[in-house]
Backbone as a printed PyTorch tensor [residue, N CA C, xyz], in Angstrom:
tensor([[[-33.9790, -14.6580,  26.5250],
         [-33.2930, -14.6850,  27.6670],
         [-34.2220, -14.4860,  28.6530]],

        [[-34.4740, -15.1450,  29.6790],
         [-35.5190, -15.0700,  30.8030],
         [-35.2910, -14.2190,  31.5290]],

        [[-36.4270, -13.6820,  32.3270],
         [-36.3500, -12.7940,  33.2600],
         [-35.0960, -13.0970,  34.4710]],

        [[-35.1100, -14.2670,  34.8940],
         [-34.1190, -14.8770,  35.9580],
         [-32.8860, -14.4090,  35.3490]],

        [[-32.3630, -14.8440,  34.1470],
         [-31.0560, -14.2890,  33.5840],
         [-31.0570, -13.0880,  33.0820]],

        [[-32.0280, -12.3090,  32.8810],
         [-31.9090, -10.9430,  32.6200],
         [-31.3520, -10.2150,  33.9490]],

        [[-32.0040, -10.5490,  34.9790],
         [-31.6700, -10.0870,  36.4400],
         [-30.3410, -10.3340,  36.9500]],

        [[-30.0200, -11.7180,  36.6420],
         [-28.8180, -11.8560,  37.0370],
         [-27.7760, -11.0600,  36.3720]],

        [[-27.6550, -11.1090,  35.0850],
         [-26.8250, -10.3100,  34.1570],
         [-26.7950,  -8.6940,  34.8510]],

        [[-27.7300,  -8.2300,  34.9950],
         [-28.0760,  -6.8030,  35.4410],
         [-27.3610,  -6.6850,  36.8120]],

        [[-27.5230,  -7.5760,  37.7940],
         [-27.0800,  -7.5550,  38.8950],
         [-25.4490,  -7.8280,  38.7500]],

        [[-24.8560,  -8.9570,  38.1550],
         [-23.3790,  -8.7950,  37.7920],
         [-22.8040,  -7.6490,  37.2640]],

        [[-23.6210,  -6.9950,  36.3020],
         [-23.0940,  -5.7170,  35.8470],
         [-22.9750,  -4.6350,  36.7810]],

        [[-23.9030,  -4.4570,  37.7820],
         [-24.0410,  -3.4860,  38.9010],
         [-22.6760,  -3.8840,  39.7620]],

        [[-22.6400,  -4.8120,  40.1630],
         [-21.6070,  -5.2390,  41.2070],
         [-20.1060,  -5.0910,  40.3170]],

        [[-20.1240,  -5.5860,  39.0640],
         [-18.7580,  -5.1300,  38.3790],
         [-18.4520,  -3.7550,  38.3050]],

        [[-19.6360,  -2.7200,  37.9910],
         [-19.4530,  -1.1960,  38.1370],
         [-19.1290,  -0.9810,  39.4920]],

        [[-19.8200,  -1.3910,  40.2920],
         [-19.5050,  -0.9690,  42.1160],
         [-17.9460,  -1.1560,  42.6010]],

        [[-17.4570,  -2.0630,  41.7040],
         [-16.1920,  -2.6370,  42.2190],
         [-15.0980,  -1.6700,  41.2760]],

        [[-15.3090,  -1.0440,  40.6020],
         [-14.5860,  -0.0660,  39.6580],
         [-14.4130,  -0.7310,  38.3010]],

        [[-15.0000,  -1.8300,  37.9060],
         [-14.8790,  -2.3550,  36.6700],
         [-15.8480,  -1.7830,  35.6530]],

        [[-16.0040,  -0.5870,  35.2410],
         [-16.9410,  -0.1860,  34.4490],
         [-17.0210,  -0.6830,  32.9480]],

        [[-15.7840,  -1.0630,  32.3530],
         [-15.6410,  -1.6370,  31.0210],
         [-16.2720,  -2.8020,  30.6610]],

        [[-15.6140,  -3.7580,  31.7710],
         [-16.3710,  -5.3240,  31.7810],
         [-18.0310,  -5.0760,  32.1610]],

        [[-18.4470,  -4.0890,  33.0880],
         [-19.7850,  -4.0080,  33.2610],
         [-20.6020,  -3.9010,  31.9100]],

        [[-20.0970,  -2.6570,  31.2370],
         [-20.7030,  -2.1560,  29.8080],
         [-20.6890,  -3.3390,  29.0660]],

        [[-19.4630,  -4.2350,  28.9300],
         [-19.6640,  -5.1330,  27.9670],
         [-20.5240,  -6.3450,  28.3000]],

        [[-20.9410,  -6.4670,  29.6230],
         [-21.5730,  -7.6380,  30.1130],
         [-23.3690,  -7.3070,  29.3780]],

        [[-23.3760,  -5.8470,  29.8660],
         [-24.9290,  -5.5070,  29.4620],
         [-25.1760,  -5.3880,  28.0540]],

        [[-23.7090,  -5.1100,  27.2770],
         [-23.9450,  -4.8540,  25.9070],
         [-24.3630,  -6.2620,  25.4820]],

        [[-23.7360,  -7.4130,  25.6390],
         [-23.7170,  -8.5020,  25.2900],
         [-25.0040,  -9.3070,  25.7380]],

        [[-25.4830,  -9.0660,  26.9150],
         [-26.9900,  -9.3150,  27.5090],
         [-27.9820,  -8.8820,  26.4350]],

        [[-28.0150,  -7.6200,  26.0540],
         [-28.9470,  -7.3580,  25.3190],
         [-28.9100,  -7.7380,  23.7480]],

        [[-27.6840,  -8.1340,  23.3120],
         [-27.3990,  -8.3400,  21.9330],
         [-27.7620,  -9.7630,  21.7480]],

        [[-27.6630, -10.8380,  23.0800],
         [-28.5100, -11.9280,  22.9920],
         [-29.9760, -11.8890,  22.7390]],

        [[-30.4830, -11.1530,  23.4890],
         [-31.6690, -10.7980,  23.7370],
         [-32.2390, -10.6540,  22.0770]],

        [[-31.5280,  -9.4290,  21.7080],
         [-32.1360,  -9.1050,  20.0430],
         [-31.9460,  -9.9160,  19.3050]],

        [[-30.7380, -10.6660,  19.4620],
         [-30.4930, -11.8570,  18.3980],
         [-31.6600, -12.8340,  18.4190]],

        [[-31.8880, -13.2210,  19.3570],
         [-33.0350, -14.3600,  19.7450],
         [-34.3560, -13.6170,  18.9300]],

        [[-34.9160, -12.5040,  19.4670],
         [-36.0600, -11.8620,  18.6740],
         [-36.0260, -11.6950,  17.0770]],

        [[-34.6170, -11.4860,  16.8960],
         [-34.5650, -11.1910,  15.3210],
         [-34.6080, -12.4990,  14.6760]],

        [[-34.0650, -13.6370,  15.3240],
         [-34.3030, -14.9620,  14.6730],
         [-35.8360, -15.4730,  14.7310]],

        [[-36.3840, -15.2030,  15.7750],
         [-37.9330, -15.6970,  15.6020],
         [-38.5140, -14.5910,  14.6630]],

        [[-38.2960, -13.4910,  14.5530],
         [-39.0360, -12.7220,  13.4900],
         [-38.7310, -13.1530,  12.1850]],

        [[-37.6180, -13.7040,  11.7860],
         [-37.1390, -14.0300,  10.5770],
         [-37.7360, -15.4200,  10.2810]],

        [[-37.7670, -16.2940,  11.1600],
         [-38.6880, -17.3720,  11.4560],
         [-40.1690, -17.1810,  10.8570]],

        [[-40.4690, -16.3780,  11.7220],
         [-42.1830, -15.9180,  11.6040],
         [-42.4380, -15.7010,   9.9830]],

        [[-41.6140, -14.8710,   9.4830],
         [-41.7310, -13.9000,   8.1320],
         [-41.6110, -15.0050,   7.2600]],

        [[-40.8280, -16.1150,   7.3870],
         [-41.0070, -17.3120,   6.3790],
         [-41.8980, -17.9370,   6.3310]],

        [[-42.4050, -18.0820,   7.6210],
         [-43.8280, -18.7570,   7.6030],
         [-44.8740, -18.3720,   6.6610]],

        [[-44.9260, -16.9130,   7.2090],
         [-45.9730, -16.2650,   6.4450],
         [-45.8350, -16.1520,   4.8060]],

        [[-44.5580, -16.1780,   4.4540],
         [-44.2160, -16.3020,   3.0980],
         [-44.8790, -17.5860,   2.4520]],

        [[-44.4430, -18.5540,   3.3240],
         [-45.0530, -19.8210,   2.5180],
         [-46.4240, -19.8430,   2.6380]],

        [[-47.2380, -19.5910,   3.6730],
         [-48.6360, -19.2480,   3.7200],
         [-49.0110, -18.6340,   2.5570]],

        [[-48.5180, -17.4650,   2.4270],
         [-48.7800, -16.5820,   1.0690],
         [-48.9000, -17.0600,  -0.1630]],

        [[-47.8520, -18.1090,  -0.1120],
         [-47.3520, -18.9610,  -1.5570],
         [-48.4760, -19.9680,  -1.8140]],

        [[-48.7820, -20.3760,  -0.6550],
         [-49.8120, -21.6840,  -0.9440],
         [-51.1730, -21.1990,  -1.1220]],

        [[-51.5630, -19.8500,  -0.1780],
         [-53.0030, -19.2700,  -0.3470],
         [-52.5140, -17.7040,  -0.9250]],

        [[-52.6360, -17.4380,  -2.1280],
         [-52.4310, -16.0410,  -2.4330],
         [-53.5900, -14.8790,  -1.9980]],

        [[-54.5070, -15.7350,  -1.9120],
         [-55.8740, -14.8720,  -1.4820],
         [-55.6030, -14.0960,  -0.1260]],

        [[-54.7780, -14.7400,   0.6090],
         [-54.4980, -14.2720,   2.1480],
         [-53.4180, -13.0560,   2.0670]],

        [[-53.1280, -12.6800,   0.9490],
         [-52.1680, -11.3780,   0.8630],
         [-52.2990, -10.4330,   2.0140]],

        [[-53.3970,  -9.9390,   2.0610],
         [-53.8880,  -8.6620,   2.9330],
         [-53.7450,  -9.1950,   4.3520]],

        [[-54.2440, -10.3550,   4.5220],
         [-53.9750, -10.7230,   6.0240],
         [-52.6670, -10.9940,   6.4390]],

        [[-51.8100, -11.5840,   5.4800],
         [-50.5600, -11.7900,   5.8480],
         [-49.5470, -10.4030,   6.0330]],

        [[-50.1810,  -9.3950,   5.2480],
         [-49.4780,  -8.2930,   5.4030],
         [-49.6850,  -7.6030,   6.5000]],

        [[-50.7190,  -7.5030,   6.9140],
         [-51.0990,  -7.1870,   8.2750],
         [-50.4340,  -8.0570,   9.2770]],

        [[-50.5060,  -9.3500,   9.5520],
         [-49.4520, -10.0620,  10.2410],
         [-48.2340,  -9.7580,  10.2070]],

        [[-47.6360,  -9.5700,   9.0640],
         [-46.1710,  -9.0300,   9.1090],
         [-45.9090,  -7.9330,   9.9410]],

        [[-46.7900,  -6.6180,   9.6470],
         [-46.6850,  -5.5340,  10.3300],
         [-46.6140,  -5.9030,  11.9120]],

        [[-47.6080,  -6.7330,  12.5200],
         [-47.6560,  -6.8570,  13.7950],
         [-46.2460,  -7.8600,  14.2450]],

        [[-45.8750,  -8.5980,  13.6270],
         [-44.5130,  -9.5630,  13.8010],
         [-43.6090,  -8.4090,  13.8700]],

        [[-43.1740,  -7.5380,  12.9380],
         [-42.1960,  -6.5230,  13.0020],
         [-42.1880,  -5.5710,  14.1260]],

        [[-43.6100,  -5.0580,  14.3760],
         [-43.7710,  -4.2320,  15.5480],
         [-43.6110,  -5.0480,  16.7350]],

        [[-43.7860,  -6.1020,  17.2520],
         [-43.4820,  -6.8920,  18.3460],
         [-42.3860,  -7.4440,  18.5100]],

        [[-41.4510,  -8.0160,  17.5070],
         [-40.2030,  -8.6590,  17.6620],
         [-38.9630,  -7.8480,  17.2300]],

        [[-39.0380,  -6.7250,  16.4380],
         [-38.0550,  -6.0330,  16.0900],
         [-37.3200,  -5.0810,  17.5340]],

        [[-36.2710,  -5.0800,  17.7300],
         [-35.6230,  -4.4740,  18.7890],
         [-35.6570,  -2.9870,  18.4620]],

        [[-35.7660,  -2.0390,  19.5810],
         [-35.9550,  -0.7750,  19.3860],
         [-34.4920,  -0.3780,  18.6210]],

        [[-34.6840,   0.6650,  17.9860],
         [-33.3320,   1.0820,  17.2050],
         [-32.8810,   0.2400,  16.0040]],

        [[-33.9040,  -0.4970,  15.4030],
         [-33.2660,  -1.2730,  14.5170],
         [-33.9330,  -0.9040,  13.0550]]])
């Protein structure tokens, strides 16, 4: 989700909340977060697959691959996962 899309979703949620539509505002905020987390999860899974393929081709790189796996997880896993 781009910064612009994130801002627009946040503004819309604020507007809905200000107009007394707390439920839909919360649903919008939750959906926007889920989309972003879903993208990050998909990217993480793809990178992990690539790392597995590299490790299969070059087993000597296992230690380096393990370090990369940790970095990928640290940077792409949403908080509270």
